[in-house]
N, C-alpha and C positions, 0 to 999 in steps of 0.2 A: 270532761265534762262543755258541754254548751256556753261560752261566756257572751256572746253576743249572737247577734243574727242581725242584717238589714236584704231586706226586699221591697223589690220596686217591681210595679206594670205587673205584677202577678194575680188576673182574676178581680177582683173589686179593689189589691190590696194596689194602693198606690202608692206610697214610700214609707215602710213602718223601718224602725230600728226598737231593737229590744233588746235588754242588757238583761245575760241572764246569771242567779245566784246557785250555789252550795244549798244542797239541801232539797226539800220537796218546795213545788213550784205549782201553784192550782191556776189552771186558765174557766174563767167562766163569759157568758157573755151571753146575750139571746143566741135564739137558732138560725143561722145564714149571715149572722154577724161576721163570721174568718175564722172561725178557732183550728177547726178543721183544714182550712188552708195554710196558716202557720204551721199546723204539722207535716202538713204536705210539703210547704216550701223548706223544712229541718228533713224531711225524706228523701228531698232530690239532693242535700247537701250529702245526706249518705248513700247514693246511688243506683235513689228510682230514680223509674225513666221518664222520662221528660215527653208532656206531648203540646203540641205548638198552642193547642186554645186556651190553653193556661195562660199564653199573653194576654195581657191587660187591654180590649176593643180601641186601636186607632194607635196602638203604640210598635216600634220598630222592634222591642226586643224586653225579655221579661230579665230581671237579674239577681239573682240570689247569693247573700254571702255569708259567710259563721266562722267565728271562730273557737277552735275546740282547743283544750288540754287534754292529753291523753299520760297515759301512766304503762299501758302495759309494753309490754318488749318485741313483741313482733311487731309492732306501730314501725320502731325504730328497723328495725330488720328491712321493713318492704321498705319506706324511705330511700335508707340504702340501697338498694337493691332497683330501684325505679329512676336513681338517681336524683330526688328531691332532700332540697336543703331540711335540715333537723335544729328548727328555731328554739333551744329551750321548752323544747318537748309540748309544742307550740300547734298547730293544724289550721291553715288559713284557704278554709275551701270556696272557691265561688262557681256556680253554675251559671249559662248566658242561654237560654232558651227564645229562639226567634219563628215567628209565623213558617218560617223556610227549613224550618229545622239544621238552621246553619248553627250549629250548636256545640260549644266551646266547655269543657273543666279543665279547672287551674286547681293545684296543689301545689300551696307554696311560691304562685311565680310560677309555676311551670305545669304545662299544658299535657292531661291525660287521659287513659279511657275511661269510658263508664266500668271495665273490670277494675280496672287497677283501683279507681276508687270504692270498688264494692269489698276489694278484697283489704281495704284499710280499714274503713271505716268498718267492717267486721267484728273488728276488738275494739270500734270506739263504743257503740251504741246499740240499742235495739229501739223500735216503736210496735206498742203494739197499738195495731186498731182495730173497730169491733167487726175489721172480717177475718181477725183472727181467733176471736172467740167462737162465730161461725164455724172456722177452720175444725173444733173439737167434735163435730156433728159431722165430718165427713174425713175416714176412715181411712182414704188416703193420701191422707196429708200427716197420719201417726210419724210414720218414719220420719218425713220430715224436722220434724217438731224434735227426737229423739237425734237427730245426726246433727244438731245446730248445739248441741252440747259438747259433741266433740268432733268441731266442723273439720277442721285442716283433717287430723286423725284420718275421718273417714271419709275425706275428700279422695288421700291416696289409695287408702285399701282398694274405693271403688274402683280409682282409674285402672288398678292392676285388676283387678276384677273383670272387666271393660273388653281393657287390651285382653287379656285369656279369653274370655268371652267370644269375642271377636274371630282369635284363632280356631275355637271350639267350631262355631259353626261354620264357617267355609272350610275345615273340613268333615264335616258332618254332612255338607251340602255337595263335596267332592265323593263323599260316598253313597249319598243315592242316587247322584247321577250314576255313575260307574251301575249301582243294582237295577238302574231304570234302564238305563241307556243301552246296554250290553247287548238287547236284539235287535236291536234297530241298528247295530253298529257293527250288529251281524253279515244285516243284509244288504250293510253299504261297502264292505270289505273291497270287495273288489275294485270298486270306484275309489274308495282311498287310496287304494296300494298305487291305482293305476295316477291317479290323483299327487302322486308324493314321488314316483319315479318322474314323472312330470315337472313339477316343480324344483326338484334335486335336479335334474336337468340339467335345467336351466341357468342353475348356481347362481340363483338373489342376493345380492345385496342393498343392504338397504340406501347405501348413498349413493350408491352407481350414477343412479339415475341424474340428479343434479350434476353431478361432476361431467357426464358426459354430455349435457345437455349446454354445460359452459364450455366444454371443446370442443362443441360442435359452433355453436355461436362465435366462438374466439376466430376460429377456422373462415365460417362464413364471411364473417366483417373483416376478415384478414387487413387487407388494402387499408380499409380508413384507419387499423389498429395502424399496421408497419407504419404509415402519415403520419401520427400523430406519435408514436414512440420519435419518427427520424427529427421531427421538425422541434418536440419539445428540448431532444441531444443539441439539438443544432443550435436553439436558443442562449443552452447555456455555454456552448463552445463561447459563440461568438461573441459573448457582454462579457466574460473571465469575470464572472459575477461571484464564482467561491472564492476565485484566488483575491476578487477587492472587500473579501468580508474578513476573510484572515490580513490583508493589511489593514484595514480596517481596526481589528485589535489588537495590533503591533502596537496603531499608532497611538491607540488607549492606554494600554500598558505602559508607553514612557512621560504619561500624566499623572497614574491612578494614585501614586505619592502622596497627590496632595488633593485630592477628594475622593471620600467611598464612592459616591455614588459614579464617577471614575471605573473606579477600581468593578463594578458593576456593570459598568456597559460594556466593559473588553470583555469581561465574561460572557456576558448575552452573545455578543457580536464571534466571540469565538465558540462556543457551543453551537450556536448559528452555523458556523461553518462545518463543524463536524457535523452537522447532524445533514447537510444541504451536501457534502461529501458524501456522505452514504448514500441521501435519495439519488444522485447523480449515479452513481455506482449501480445501484439495482434498475436506473432508468437504462443505463450500456447494458445489464444483463438481460432485458429484457428485450432491448433492440436484436440484440445478438443470437439470443434462443428462439426468436418469435421465428417458424416453420410455419409451411403449408406441403399438407401432404394431400393430395385429392384420394390414394388410396386410404390412409391412417379415417381420414372425412367418409369416407361412405362405409368404412369399419363402424365407426358410432356410431351413425344412423339407421344403419342395417342392425345393431346393439338395440338402440331405441325403439326403431318398429317393433324386434323381438318383443320386447317389455312391453308396449302396447300392445298390442297379440294379447296375452299370457295376462292382462290388466283385463280388455277388453272381456276374454270368453270368462276369466270369475265374475266380472263386476267389482273389483277391489282393488285397492290401490296395493303399493309395495309394501310399504310396512305391514298393514291386510294381510297381504298373501306371507308373509312371511311368520304372521301370527299362526296361519291358517294351516300354516305346513307343519308347525309347531305341533298343533292342535293335533292333526291328522295321523304324527306319526305316534305322538301318546298313546292314542285310541286305537292303532293299531297295533302299539305294545301290549295296552292292556288287555287287547284280545287276543293275542297271543297266550298273552300269560294271565289271562282274566283267574282264574282263584288265588294265585300268588295276589297280587295287585288287590284284588275284595280284599283279603287276608290282610294285608299291609295297613293298607285302607282305614280297616275297621281295629285293628290296632293301636291303629295312628288316632283314631277317636276314643281310644278308651283311655290314650295317654293323656290327652288333652281337656278332658273332660275330668281326668284327677285334679289335672291340675287347675281349671275352672272352678271346678266343688273347693279344692282347699281355700282358695282366694275369696269361696262365697261363704266359709266355713269362719272365714277371719271378720270376714264382716257384721255376719250374725253377734262373733264372740263379745263386739267390741258393743254391738248397742244388748245382748243383753245386763252385760257390763252397768253399761249406763243404765239399762233400764229398770236396775234393782235400787240402783243410787234414787233415781225418780223415784218409786213406791216408797221406799222409808221416808224421804225426804218431804215427800207432798202427801202421805198420811200426814207427818207431823205439822205441815205448814196449815194443811188442811182443818186440825184442832185448832189451831189458831183464830182460824174463821169462821169457830161454832158450825163447823164441820166435824165434829170432834167425834162421831161414833162410823164417820169414815169409812171404808177400805176400797184402796185400788192397788186393781194389779195389773200388769201391760203382758197380755197373753198372745203367743208368736206360735200365730196355724200354719206352722210352713209343711207343704207338700211333701213325701217321699220323691228323691230324685238319686234314687238308685242307676236306673235301668240311662245307658249311657245314650242310648238311641230316641230317647223321649224325656229328659228330665225337660222343666219345666222351670229354668231360669229369667228372671224377668230381669228387665232394665239397671236396678240396684239393688242386686241384691237376690235372694230366694225368702226375704224371710215376706210376712204376712201378720200382719198385728194389729189388732185392738186393744181399745180400754177397755177397762170392766170396775166399774163400781157399786158399789153400794151403800146409802148414807141412812142404812133403818138398819140397826140387828135384829138378826134373823131372817133377815134376804138374801137371796144370793144375788151372787154378784151379776149382772146384765151388763151391754155394752151403754157405753156412755151417749155415745151418738143417739140412744134411743133411752135411755132414764132418766138423763141429769133433766132440771129445769133449769130456767134464765138466766137466775140465781145462784145456784150452782156453779153450770157453766164461767160464767164473770170468776166466781173465786177460783176456781178450779187452774181459770189462764192464769190469775193474780197468780196464783202460785207455782205454774208453772213458768211465768217470765222471772218469780223471786227466784227459781234455783237457777236458770238459767242465768242471768244477771251476773249470781256468781259465782257459776263454773265459767263465765268466759272473760269476767275480771273486766266488765264495761263500768266504763265513768259515767256511761246515760242511759238513763230509760225512759222511753212517751209510751204514758199510756191516754190512750185516745177511750173516754166512758168507758172505761174497762170494770165500774163500779154500775152500773147498769142491770135492771134487774134484783139491788139490796135496796131497804132503806131500814131507817129504826136505828136499834141499837148493832145489828150487822156492819150496817155501811157504818159504822162508828170501829169497828174490828178490822174492816176492812184499808179503811184511812191508816187505823195505827201498822197496817201493813204496811202501808205504802212509807210512810214515817221508820218503819223497822229498814227496808231498803236504803233509805235516804239518809242511813248513817255511814252508807260506806259509796252510796250509788247514786249522783246527782237524781234527781224525779222530774220530770213538768208530768202536767199529766190534766185532761181535758174532762170535766165533770159538772154533771148535773145534781150531785149530792150535797148539801150545806156542809155534813160533818167532815169531807174531805174535806173543800173548800178551806172550815175551818182549821182544820188542824195542819194544814198546809204553813212552813216560813214566810211563805214568795205567795201575794196576790196581785194575779192578770187580769185586767178587763177588757175585754174586747168588744168592742161596738160600732154600727155602721151607720152613718149620713148618708145627706144627697147635698151634692154642694152645682151650682152651674150644673143640674141638670144630672149628673154620674155619681152614683154608688160607690162610698168610697169607705175603706172600713181603719181604725183606729186604736189603739192598743192603751194602757195606762195602769201603773203598777199603781193598787190603792192603799191608802193609810188606814190607820185604825176605824177611823168612821167612814171611809167608803168599803170596806170590809163588813160591817156591819148592815149597811145598810145592799149591800148584794147578797151578804146570806137572809139575812131576812127574808129579802124577793124571794132567793129560791127556797125559803121556808112556806109565804104565801103565797108565793103568785104575784102581779099586776102592782096589783094594791099590799104598800105596806101597811101591818098593822103594831100597835102596842106591844103585844103579845109576841107577834114574831121576831120584832126589836129587840126583846127582852131572851127571849131564846136564841138570837143568833149571838149577843154576849154572853150569854151562859156556854155557850162550844164557843167562840173564840180563847175562853177562860180557861178552856182543859190545857 
């Protein structure tokens, strides 16, 4: 659950702090007062992407900090994986946003990435926005909704599927290349054989050019190098510096028992002596082995010229030439054994096709199992929300994919699904995106979010006007469903419906005001009198009437 949030310099929010409680909390206030901004701030703590334009004008940074309490064991595992201290099942998450996108995310004091934050909060909370309800009219989002019920398991299966799919596509591409390129290769066969012979004769080596260049440069600068090595050796010999390091260590050895620092100094001088002695021996070896051979220099330069000529002829660098030789060698072999190669490649495509097909069916199997659960539970929940005659089904409209050369594999599996519903007895099931009303959409989304919270064992669910399009008795049933959710999960909801506000256990009111020419938002927890006044306003509008006050009192008594 979310117990505390502090928001500073976030759009019109200058500086507010809110303490949240268990159960259900209603957020109300006039349009534009900052209700959705507060939800956006919570969203940042849960891993939403930050944009620089949220920083209050004239300020250097916006800061959002929240304290959450969690119960899901997966969060503990992730904290251990990321080396984040776990403090009595408490998460302190902090986001800093700047106009220059110099953003920082911290969890329990440790800096983390946005991806790590999202992986943690996936088991912590879910935010429903008004956009989420619109997702129900977009069939492309249905798989995302279903996969959310077993997110981790689905992601593991999809990763394997995409890995297998990548291999299949690679082998299929190679098969098509072989099929399409054979005629072209036949025309180029004589040229490729000549090039293969020429490149093999020159005996290309990936590291040879750099090695030759270094040897040539060394010989061309022989005098300078010889003098440098000679002078360095002379300096060491004349100064007796190495032996003096050893002598210094022996002097310190005589007094090391008096203080630990002398012992450390002795060790440092002794180590320096050994290091310097090794360096001196290497210097002598370099000087002794240095040799100038004009004949060898000519050979090195001739070989470099030979490599330059072949690079210039083929317009390729050495690594590219080596790759090219490998390619034409393979192409020549393919032509010589074309039929066998084609059969082998086709068999390889069939093999990888079966592998990716198996992976895809495992994803489908999990989704089918999840869909059956959703269908059964959603119908029950819709009955609680006064859609008692509703029938709901998740249809899998998958295309056949038995042909290993033309299978239609999608990035997220092979499944194409639709949500079908009818709310009237005797009427056929139709696509949800084309048949449900606004009020029905809200109740269907509320039911889905209820199932999701139960499935993921979330400790917080936030609803941003999920009650849009409902009123009267239906609104009362929506409120009761939220209360049912809040028995096991903390619920925070933005609402314009008086029934929802009245049945909430806690009520926060957000308003805005102008101070010194700047608009600011403030938030306060309403007492009983304040709730009566606010709910009466929600019932009658700006002008509170005696009847609206009575209605508010009656709603609060329920």
